DOVEX-220962 format. One line per field, with one value per residue (C-alpha): x, y, z; residue in one letter; residue number from 1. Coordinates in steps of 0.05 Angstrom, whole numbers, plus 5000, padded with zeros to 4 digits. Example, Ala and Ser with C-alpha at 12.3 -4.5 7.8 and 13.67 -1.06 7.14 Angstrom:
# residues 2
px <- 5246	5273
py <- 4910	4979
pz <- 5156	5143
vexza <- a	s
fitor <- 1	2
# end
This chain:
# residues 687
px <- 6161	6212	6266	6227	6243	6318	6323	6295	6342	6402	6380	6368	6433	6473	6435	6448	6520	6538	6570	6574	6573	6594	6539	6545	6496	6520	6536	6492	6495	6483	6414	6386	6346	6413	6439	6375	6372	6445	6457	6485	6531	6551	6569	6619	6638	6683	6678	6731	6773	6763	6727	6659	6647	6577	6550	6485	6458	6402	6366	6319	6260	6265	6189	6173	6240	6218	6280	6297	6359	6383	6447	6495	6553	6623	6653	6727	6739	6689	6708	6707	6681	6620	6570	6506	6442	6438	6370	6306	6291	6239	6256	6290	6357	6416	6473	6504	6554	6584	6574	6622	6578	6595	6523	6505	6467	6428	6372	6301	6238	6270	6295	6355	6355	6407	6423	6477	6529	6503	6432	6367	6313	6328	6311	6288	6339	6308	6236	6241	6181	6217	6251	6326	6366	6434	6474	6542	6554	6606	6669	6648	6579	6545	6518	6492	6494	6433	6412	6350	6305	6279	6244	6291	6236	6241	6286	6270	6281	6215	6156	6091	6103	6040	6077	6138	6151	6102	6046	5988	5936	5884	5916	5972	6027	6096	6118	6192	6216	6272	6341	6317	6373	6351	6280	6291	6351	6368	6298	6262	6227	6253	6209	6229	6256	6271	6342	6384	6401	6447	6422	6455	6415	6440	6451	6442	6429	6409	6360	6367	6334	6338	6352	6385	6412	6487	6490	6447	6451	6471	6422	6440	6447	6493	6508	6505	6450	6438	6495	6528	6527	6566	6631	6620	6613	6656	6664	6726	6760	6740	6666	6649	6674	6636	6664	6614	6610	6557	6531	6499	6428	6423	6420	6487	6472	6461	6525	6570	6612	6633	6626	6659	6682	6657	6674	6622	6629	6565	6567	6578	6534	6579	6567	6601	6667	6680	6749	6757	6723	6780	6771	6713	6718	6697	6725	6696	6713	6733	6771	6802	6864	6861	6893	6852	6911	6899	6842	6849	6802	6800	6800	6794	6819	6778	6710	6652	6689	6659	6713	6773	6830	6814	6880	6891	6899	6925	6903	6935	6872	6903	6944	6904	6965	6946	6987	6974	6998	6985	6997	7053	7012	6969	6912	6844	6830	6760	6759	6801	6815	6869	6914	6905	6975	6959	7026	6992	6925	6892	6858	6828	6835	6819	6884	6885	6820	6831	6808	6861	6879	6939	6979	6999	7054	7036	7107	7127	7066	7095	7042	7049	6997	6974	6958	6887	6879	6917	6882	6922	6887	6865	6795	6751	6768	6724	6696	6768	6766	6831	6830	6872	6915	6941	6890	6848	6776	6752	6705	6725	6692	6713	6683	6679	6651	6604	6622	6649	6688	6761	6815	6888	6929	6989	7035	6995	6961	6895	6832	6763	6708	6644	6622	6550	6536	6576	6517	6485	6551	6574	6517	6537	6586	6655	6682	6752	6775	6834	6862	6885	6925	6936	6957	6892	6879	6944	6982	6966	6964	6890	6865	6807	6778	6749	6699	6675	6651	6711	6690	6658	6679	6673	6669	6638	6594	6611	6573	6614	6602	6613	6616	6583	6608	6643	6696	6690	6717	6689	6742	6750	6689	6620	6560	6487	6467	6516	6546	6601	6596	6520	6533	6576	6529	6490	6555	6582	6650	6635	6688	6701	6749	6772	6774	6802	6765	6766	6793	6853	6903	6924	6886	6908	6878	6814	6813	6825	6751	6733	6697	6718	6658	6657	6730	6786	6733	6707	6775	6792	6733	6746	6818	6800	6750	6802	6856	6809	6797	6872	6888	6834	6817	6757	6722	6685	6686	6644	6588	6579	6525	6545	6512	6519	6487	6487	6551	6553	6482	6506	6559	6506	6473	6539	6561	6493	6514	6589	6603	6540	6571	6607	6550	6492	6450	6456	6427	6420	6404	6393	6434	6440	6409	6411	6463	6423	6362	6403	6439	6371	6338	6390	6390	6466	6484	6555	6566	6541	6575	6643	6641	6621	6650	6602	6530	6499	6503	6576	6603	6650	6629	6565	6541	6606	6592	6515	6485	6420	6455	6474	6409	6404	6462	6426	6413	6434	6374	6372	6336	6326	6315	6300	6272	6217	6245	6313	6328	6405	6387	6314	6272	6254	6323	6306	6237	6271	6320	6266	6225	6286	6288	6215	6207	6265	6243	6303	6286	6278	6245	6231	6231	6209	6207	6160	6189	6263	6312	6381	6391	6351	6348	6286	6292	6237	6256	6327	6302	6258	6315	6360	6306	6294	6368	6386	6324	6345	6418	6398	6353	6410	6475	6471	6523
py <- 2845	2868	2875	2910	2982	2970	2930	2988	3036	2993	2990	3062	3079	3035	3061	3134	3125	3084	3034	2959	2911	2838	2791	2716	2661	2663	2738	2799	2871	2871	2898	2931	2868	2833	2879	2873	2797	2777	2739	2780	2748	2776	2760	2701	2666	2605	2549	2545	2492	2529	2470	2502	2569	2597	2657	2691	2699	2742	2714	2757	2731	2751	2759	2798	2823	2797	2781	2727	2714	2648	2611	2570	2528	2504	2444	2450	2378	2356	2335	2398	2439	2464	2511	2478	2510	2504	2534	2517	2560	2611	2620	2683	2672	2720	2742	2672	2661	2597	2582	2548	2485	2484	2502	2559	2614	2663	2712	2696	2736	2778	2721	2678	2608	2552	2496	2443	2447	2385	2413	2385	2422	2489	2505	2574	2604	2670	2690	2765	2811	2858	2840	2831	2870	2835	2789	2766	2701	2703	2660	2611	2605	2619	2688	2726	2801	2828	2896	2929	2990	2992	3047	3073	3055	2981	2939	2879	2869	2898	2922	2960	3033	3075	3141	3139	3213	3237	3284	3246	3271	3280	3286	3246	3297	3281	3332	3341	3379	3428	3395	3328	3320	3285	3291	3249	3212	3184	3159	3153	3200	3190	3158	3201	3157	3097	3078	3020	2988	2931	2871	2805	2740	2678	2620	2548	2484	2527	2568	2644	2676	2734	2795	2852	2919	2933	3006	3031	3107	3118	3151	3140	3086	3027	3008	3078	3097	3093	3045	3018	2942	2887	2916	2968	2913	2860	2808	2804	2733	2727	2725	2776	2839	2876	2934	2976	3040	3089	3158	3200	3225	3296	3367	3365	3298	3330	3372	3318	3262	3242	3166	3134	3065	3038	2976	2938	2878	2840	2803	2864	2920	2974	3031	3023	3061	3109	3092	3146	3206	3255	3249	3290	3259	3191	3126	3061	2987	2961	2895	2861	2819	2743	2745	2804	2844	2897	2933	2958	3009	3064	3139	3206	3270	3326	3335	3346	3316	3251	3237	3248	3196	3135	3117	3045	3052	3002	3007	2966	2944	2941	3004	3047	3067	3079	3080	3104	3045	3078	3150	3151	3114	3162	3117	3113	3046	3017	2951	2914	2840	2808	2753	2689	2696	2765	2794	2833	2864	2856	2921	2946	3019	3057	3060	3091	3063	2998	2975	2925	2885	2903	2872	2917	2896	2905	2920	2968	2992	2972	2965	2911	2904	2833	2807	2780	2765	2740	2797	2859	2903	2886	2911	2915	2869	2865	2816	2798	2739	2708	2633	2593	2561	2625	2628	2690	2688	2749	2778	2809	2846	2896	2938	2875	2825	2821	2796	2727	2692	2674	2641	2662	2611	2623	2620	2668	2619	2644	2598	2617	2590	2614	2637	2648	2686	2644	2623	2693	2731	2682	2706	2778	2816	2826	2897	2924	2968	3015	3070	3139	3192	3262	3329	3359	3423	3455	3404	3349	3277	3253	3185	3160	3097	3078	3019	3001	2938	2897	2883	2948	2981	3052	3117	3108	3160	3176	3165	3214	3190	3235	3202	3224	3235	3279	3241	3176	3141	3112	3059	2986	2959	2932	2972	2949	3019	3062	3007	3026	2959	2969	3041	3013	2962	3004	3019	3075	3088	3097	3147	3170	3215	3214	3291	3330	3308	3234	3180	3134	3189	3213	3257	3325	3308	3286	3349	3395	3397	3432	3498	3487	3447	3479	3495	3442	3385	3419	3433	3359	3336	3380	3360	3286	3282	3310	3263	3203	3224	3230	3162	3123	3152	3107	3155	3212	3263	3311	3261	3256	3258	3272	3234	3240	3227	3266	3308	3283	3310	3378	3376	3364	3429	3464	3442	3464	3536	3531	3484	3489	3471	3407	3353	3334	3317	3314	3264	3294	3244	3273	3333	3397	3453	3508	3509	3557	3514	3453	3481	3487	3424	3367	3325	3311	3381	3364	3346	3411	3455	3422	3422	3494	3531	3528	3550	3590	3655	3649	3630	3682	3669	3627	3637	3625	3553	3555	3526	3566	3632	3608	3578	3634	3598	3529	3505	3430	3381	3350	3290	3299	3238	3239	3196	3224	3190	3223	3265	3273	3317	3329	3317	3391	3402	3358	3392	3462	3438	3413	3477	3519	3477	3484	3557	3574	3529	3480	3409	3370	3308	3291	3218	3217	3153	3155	3094	3107	3147	3176	3111	3068	3000	2963	2917	2944	3015	3001	2975	3036	3083	3053	3051	3125	3142	3102	3128	3197	3186	3151	3209	3259	3223	3234	3244
pz <- 0747	0802	0752	0699	0719	0730	0667	0629	0663	0645	0575	0571	0602	0556	0493	0511	0530	0470	0516	0496	0555	0550	0549	0559	0575	0649	0661	0663	0697	0770	0792	0855	0865	0869	0922	0962	0960	0968	1034	1089	1140	1210	1281	1274	1338	1352	1403	1456	1419	1353	1322	1308	1274	1282	1246	1228	1159	1133	1071	1029	0990	0917	0908	0970	0997	1066	1107	1159	1199	1221	1247	1207	1229	1202	1233	1217	1230	1179	1110	1065	1124	1089	1126	1145	1174	1247	1264	1224	1164	1173	1247	1273	1306	1316	1357	1372	1428	1459	1530	1577	1569	1495	1473	1428	1457	1415	1409	1381	1390	1446	1488	1498	1470	1465	1418	1412	1357	1327	1323	1350	1388	1417	1491	1515	1568	1589	1601	1616	1616	1565	1501	1507	1458	1467	1518	1537	1577	1632	1620	1674	1644	1708	1692	1630	1620	1583	1558	1531	1538	1608	1647	1704	1753	1739	1785	1742	1667	1649	1694	1690	1695	1694	1682	1635	1642	1587	1603	1637	1585	1564	1495	1459	1465	1489	1541	1550	1612	1615	1615	1587	1538	1471	1453	1392	1366	1297	1279	1345	1393	1464	1516	1581	1634	1590	1572	1548	1615	1638	1682	1701	1704	1739	1692	1715	1675	1615	1652	1666	1729	1779	1738	1775	1750	1753	1738	1794	1802	1731	1682	1610	1556	1556	1503	1474	1424	1367	1343	1404	1416	1449	1431	1487	1540	1568	1623	1660	1663	1735	1714	1767	1736	1680	1640	1604	1564	1580	1555	1609	1595	1617	1593	1560	1522	1453	1455	1487	1458	1531	1533	1594	1613	1678	1720	1761	1808	1798	1865	1907	1928	1903	1853	1786	1782	1725	1700	1653	1686	1673	1597	1573	1504	1480	1516	1489	1467	1536	1523	1584	1576	1582	1650	1674	1692	1637	1604	1533	1506	1454	1472	1438	1467	1443	1473	1424	1364	1339	1287	1333	1330	1374	1409	1436	1511	1564	1638	1693	1729	1797	1798	1747	1708	1636	1573	1502	1462	1393	1407	1355	1302	1261	1251	1288	1324	1304	1339	1392	1407	1450	1422	1462	1495	1520	1489	1432	1411	1344	1320	1255	1224	1162	1119	1051	1018	1059	1128	1149	1209	1251	1308	1367	1413	1484	1508	1457	1421	1354	1300	1244	1186	1179	1109	1108	1035	0975	0934	0914	0964	1034	1026	1089	1147	1207	1263	1284	1330	1356	1369	1421	1367	1340	1284	1268	1248	1209	1159	1092	1035	0980	0928	0883	0933	0991	1062	1077	1131	1129	1176	1181	1215	1260	1202	1160	1114	1091	1084	1060	1106	1071	1000	1016	0949	0903	0856	0852	0842	0787	0746	0750	0703	0734	0750	0751	0810	0803	0848	0833	0869	0853	0883	0913	0949	0983	0941	0988	0964	0955	0935	0895	0865	0798	0791	0721	0683	0667	0595	0576	0512	0488	0528	0597	0629	0700	0766	0811	0881	0940	1007	1073	1142	1121	1160	1121	1059	0996	1002	0977	1013	1002	1018	1021	1007	0963	0925	0870	0835	0826	0802	0749	0725	0674	0637	0683	0713	0788	0808	0883	0916	0988	0994	1051	1116	1097	1141	1134	1117	1185	1234	1205	1139	1173	1216	1153	1134	1199	1183	1110	1083	1017	1009	1002	0991	0929	0902	0911	0876	0818	0813	0827	0770	0723	0747	0738	0664	0653	0686	0650	0582	0576	0626	0597	0650	0607	0611	0685	0742	0815	0871	0946	1015	1080	1074	1003	0993	1022	0969	0915	0940	0943	0874	0845	0864	0857	0800	0758	0693	0715	0712	0669	0734	0809	0860	0930	0985	1055	1043	1081	1045	1097	1152	1194	1203	1206	1269	1305	1278	1283	1346	1354	1364	1378	1305	1276	1328	1321	1244	1237	1295	1354	1361	1304	1342	1359	1287	1259	1187	1192	1122	1086	1064	1067	1001	1009	0994	0925	0898	0845	0809	0809	0738	0741	0742	0813	0841	0917	0963	1038	1094	1137	1200	1188	1252	1235	1176	1180	1117	1112	1086	1025	1018	1018	0961	0921	0932	0908	0844	0830	0845	0799	0742	0748	0732	0795	0825	0897	0927	0998	1039	1100	1133	1127	1167	1145	1106	1058	1092	1071	1008	0968	0983	0961	0896	0889	0906	0854	0801	0810	0811	0748	0710	0729	0706	0643	0624	0630	0611	0534	0482
vexza <- m	r	n	q	i	l	t	s	a	f	a	l	a	a	a	l	s	g	t	a	l	s	t	t	a	t	a	r	p	m	t	a	a	d	l	a	t	l	n	r	v	a	a	p	t	a	s	a	d	g	r	y	i	v	y	q	m	t	e	t	k	a	d	s	y	d	r	s	t	g	l	w	i	v	d	r	k	a	k	n	a	a	p	t	r	l	t	p	a	g	t	s	a	n	s	p	a	f	g	a	d	g	q	i	y	y	l	s	s	g	q	i	w	r	i	a	p	t	g	g	n	a	a	q	v	s	k	t	t	a	d	i	s	g	f	k	i	s	p	d	g	r	r	v	l	i	w	g	d	i	p	m	e	c	n	d	f	g	c	d	v	q	d	k	g	e	a	t	g	p	g	t	g	r	h	y	k	d	g	v	g	f	v	r	h	w	d	s	w	e	t	p	g	t	h	s	r	l	f	v	l	n	l	e	n	g	t	a	s	t	a	r	p	i	a	a	g	l	v	g	d	s	p	s	k	p	f	g	g	g	e	e	l	a	w	g	p	d	s	r	t	v	y	f	t	l	r	k	a	d	r	d	e	p	t	s	t	n	l	d	v	y	r	a	l	v	d	a	r	m	a	p	v	n	l	t	a	e	n	q	a	t	d	t	l	p	t	p	s	p	n	g	k	y	l	a	y	a	a	m	t	r	a	g	y	e	a	d	r	q	v	l	m	l	r	n	v	e	s	g	e	t	r	k	l	t	d	a	w	d	r	s	v	a	s	i	a	w	d	a	d	g	k	s	l	l	v	t	a	q	d	v	l	d	h	p	m	f	r	v	d	v	a	t	g	h	v	t	k	l	r	a	t	t	e	k	f	e	g	n	i	g	d	v	t	p	l	d	d	g	s	i	l	y	s	r	n	s	a	s	v	p	t	d	f	w	l	r	d	a	k	g	k	i	t	r	l	t	d	v	n	q	a	q	m	a	q	i	d	p	v	s	v	e	r	l	q	f	a	g	a	n	g	d	m	v	w	g	q	i	v	k	p	a	k	a	s	g	k	l	p	v	a	f	l	v	h	g	g	p	q	g	s	f	g	d	s	w	s	t	r	w	n	p	r	l	f	s	a	p	g	y	a	a	v	s	i	d	f	h	g	s	t	g	y	g	q	a	f	t	d	s	i	n	k	d	w	g	g	k	p	l	q	d	l	k	l	g	l	a	a	a	g	k	q	d	t	q	i	d	v	s	n	a	c	a	l	g	g	s	y	g	g	y	m	m	n	w	i	a	g	q	w	n	d	g	f	k	c	l	v	n	h	a	g	v	f	d	l	r	s	m	a	f	e	t	e	e	t	w	f	d	e	w	e	n	g	g	p	w	w	d	r	t	d	a	e	k	w	n	p	v	n	h	v	k	n	w	k	t	p	m	l	v	i	h	g	e	k	d	f	r	i	p	y	t	q	g	l	a	a	f	h	a	l	q	r	q	g	v	k	g	e	l	l	m	f	p	d	e	n	h	w	i	l	k	g	k	n	s	v	q	w	y	g	a	v	f	n	w	m	g	e	h	l	k	k
fitor <- 1	2	3	4	5	6	7	8	9	10	11	12	13	14	15	16	17	18	19	20	21	22	23	24	25	26	27	28	29	30	31	32	33	34	35	36	37	38	39	40	41	42	43	44	45	46	47	48	49	50	51	52	53	54	55	56	57	58	59	60	61	62	63	64	65	66	67	68	69	70	71	72	73	74	75	76	77	78	79	80	81	82	83	84	85	86	87	88	89	90	91	92	93	94	95	96	97	98	99	100	101	102	103	104	105	106	107	108	109	110	111	112	113	114	115	116	117	118	119	120	121	122	123	124	125	126	127	128	129	130	131	132	133	134	135	136	137	138	139	140	141	142	143	144	145	146	147	148	149	150	151	152	153	154	155	156	157	158	159	160	161	162	163	164	165	166	167	168	169	170	171	172	173	174	175	176	177	178	179	180	181	182	183	184	185	186	187	188	189	190	191	192	193	194	195	196	197	198	199	200	201	202	203	204	205	206	207	208	209	210	211	212	213	214	215	216	217	218	219	220	221	222	223	224	225	226	227	228	229	230	231	232	233	234	235	236	237	238	239	240	241	242	243	244	245	246	247	248	249	250	251	252	253	254	255	256	257	258	259	260	261	262	263	264	265	266	267	268	269	270	271	272	273	274	275	276	277	278	279	280	281	282	283	284	285	286	287	288	289	290	291	292	293	294	295	296	297	298	299	300	301	302	303	304	305	306	307	308	309	310	311	312	313	314	315	316	317	318	319	320	321	322	323	324	325	326	327	328	329	330	331	332	333	334	335	336	337	338	339	340	341	342	343	344	345	346	347	348	349	350	351	352	353	354	355	356	357	358	359	360	361	362	363	364	365	366	367	368	369	370	371	372	373	374	375	376	377	378	379	380	381	382	383	384	385	386	387	388	389	390	391	392	393	394	395	396	397	398	399	400	401	402	403	404	405	406	407	408	409	410	411	412	413	414	415	416	417	418	419	420	421	422	423	424	425	426	427	428	429	430	431	432	433	434	435	436	437	438	439	440	441	442	443	444	445	446	447	448	449	450	451	452	453	454	455	456	457	458	459	460	461	462	463	464	465	466	467	468	469	470	471	472	473	474	475	476	477	478	479	480	481	482	483	484	485	486	487	488	489	490	491	492	493	494	495	496	497	498	499	500	501	502	503	504	505	506	507	508	509	510	511	512	513	514	515	516	517	518	519	520	521	522	523	524	525	526	527	528	529	530	531	532	533	534	535	536	537	538	539	540	541	542	543	544	545	546	547	548	549	550	551	552	553	554	555	556	557	558	559	560	561	562	563	564	565	566	567	568	569	570	571	572	573	574	575	576	577	578	579	580	581	582	583	584	585	586	587	588	589	590	591	592	593	594	595	596	597	598	599	600	601	602	603	604	605	606	607	608	609	610	611	612	613	614	615	616	617	618	619	620	621	622	623	624	625	626	627	628	629	630	631	632	633	634	635	636	637	638	639	640	641	642	643	644	645	646	647	648	649	650	651	652	653	654	655	656	657	658	659	660	661	662	663	664	665	666	667	668	669	670	671	672	673	674	675	676	677	678	679	680	681	682	683	684	685	686	687
# end
C-alpha cells in the first residue's frame, strides 16, 4: 500500500503530460519510497596502515520506514575487498574511529564501545551519567575527548542539578532572563545553563574513566549548534593539546557569527587560549599538521555574515604567525585535511555546480583540483581522508547517484570501495543530466542544470526547482530531501538555476543577493527558464510548476505576486511570507539582519522585497508546506501564506508536519511530502 499514492501520482502526471516513459522488466520510475529507503553511508575511517576501512550505514525498513545504523568494514587485503557487516544487525552503532590499539571505537546508546576489525563481541568503554554525543581518541590512545549537553554546574559528565535555570514553579513555564541569548534554536527550546561541553576521559585497557572538563570558564557550545560536529575539534599529535571551536552563549549570541578556535592543554591547570580573538567573524575547522608545528583552520572576515568566504589559514603554533593560504583563490573552503607528508592540505569547495577536492601547497598556497571520478563531472566530494601511502579515501555522490566511498591512489587511479544501493538503483529508470549557462541579470554568466528521464519521449512538463540558502546551489549532488532525480521520475524535466547569491562562482556573486532578494535572482530565474527551453526543445516551459524551500519558498511567495502568469502551480515549503514578522520571530537574527540591512527599524527600504505587500496579485494555485518545529522560519509564515490564498479565493492547500523542523527528515513524512507535491503538480500540469 505504501506506493499506492505515488504510483497514482506518477500515472496521473504521465497521462496529463502526454509523456511516454520507457518501461522494461527491470526498470521503473523512482518513487519517494525509494528515496526514503535507500541505504545511507557516512563517517568513513581507516586503520593506521590503511588496510581496513570502516563506515556507518543507515538502513530503512520498507514496511515501517524504521531506521537503524550499523558499522560495516572493508578489508583491502581480502580477495574482492567486499564490505561486510561489523556490528550485529538491529543494534545501533555510529561514529566509528580507530584507536592506537587497532580496535574500532564507536557510539551506541549514548556510550563508547569497541570491537576488533575481525568482529566478535563488543565491549563497553565508557559509563558516563549523561549520553555522549561524540568523541575523539588521542593519537597515543590514552585519552578520549567527549562532548554532550551538560549543565554548567556539572564538574563530571552529567550530574543531578535541581535548578537548571528555569523558574522553580509552580507552573510549567520556561522563564528566560534578560540577556540570556538564544531562547530557542533551530528546532529546540533552550535549557538555560546547559550547553554542549567538552570533557576528557582517561583511556586504559579499553576502559574510560575520570571525566574532567577542558573549557572551564567558557560559557557556550562546543561543537557549535545546531550543526557542528567532530570537524570543529582536533587532538594535537602530542596527545595533550586539544583544539576546539566554540560559540559563546551571551546576549549577543543571536546576532553573532563569531566562532573562535581555542587551544587547551588537557594535563595542565590552565584556561584555554583563544587563538582567534582578534577576528569577530567565524573561525572554525581546526586541523593540526602531522608534526604539530602548524594549525590549519578556516576563517571568514565579515562579522554577522554566515555565507562569507572561508579562507584557509595557517598558524605557526609556536610563534603565532598566521598566513592566509587561499586568499587569492575565490572559493570558500568547506573541509580541511593534511596530506600525510605535511607538505599540502586537501580541501573541498563548491565550484560551478560541483563540490570537488583540491590540493593546496603549504609553501605557496597554490591550488590544484584533483580528479576524483571518471565521470564527466566531479559531482559532490566529501569525507576526504588522506592515508599514509598517499591514497585518499573519500565519498562521492551526484544528481544521478547516492553516496558511496572511493579511493584515489598516489598516482591518481580511482577505485570504488562500495556500491551500497546497487540492487535498488538497478531497478530505477536512468536519468540524463545536462548543464546550461546563459547571460543573467547584469549580463553576468549564470549556470543551471536539467535532470530528466533518459528515455522519455514527447514534451516534458517542468519542475522548476529554486534552492534555499539563499547562498547555496542546486548543483550536481544527491539530496535525501529535494532530489532532482526523483522530481523527474513522473516524466518531468527538473530544471534548477544557480541565481545571483549562489555559491561556487566567487564571493562577489554570492554577495550580490544582499538586500536584493527579489531583484537579480528573479531576473535570473526568468532568463534561466527561457534558456533551458531554448537549449532543450523537449522541455515545455509553458507547462511548468515552480517549487522552493526556505529562500526558495520565499521566492514562491514573491513569484506569486511578481510573475503570476509564469506557472501552472507553486509549491512553497517553509518560505518567508512577511519580512517584517520574520525579522522579529527568527532565532538566528544575524542572518535576517545581514541579508536585509540591519534591524527592521534601521532598514532604508524595508518593504521593497516583502511578499506580503503583493498578495493582491496572487492567482497561481499554491501548495504550502511547513514544519511546526521550524524556528528558523516559523510555521506562522506558512499559515499566513495559506490564509492569504484562502481569503482571496486562490486555490491552495496546506500540509503541516507537527514533528518536523525546517527540513522533512522522517521516512514516512518524506513519502507523504512527495505524495502531496506530485499529486498537486499532476493536477495542474495539463496540456
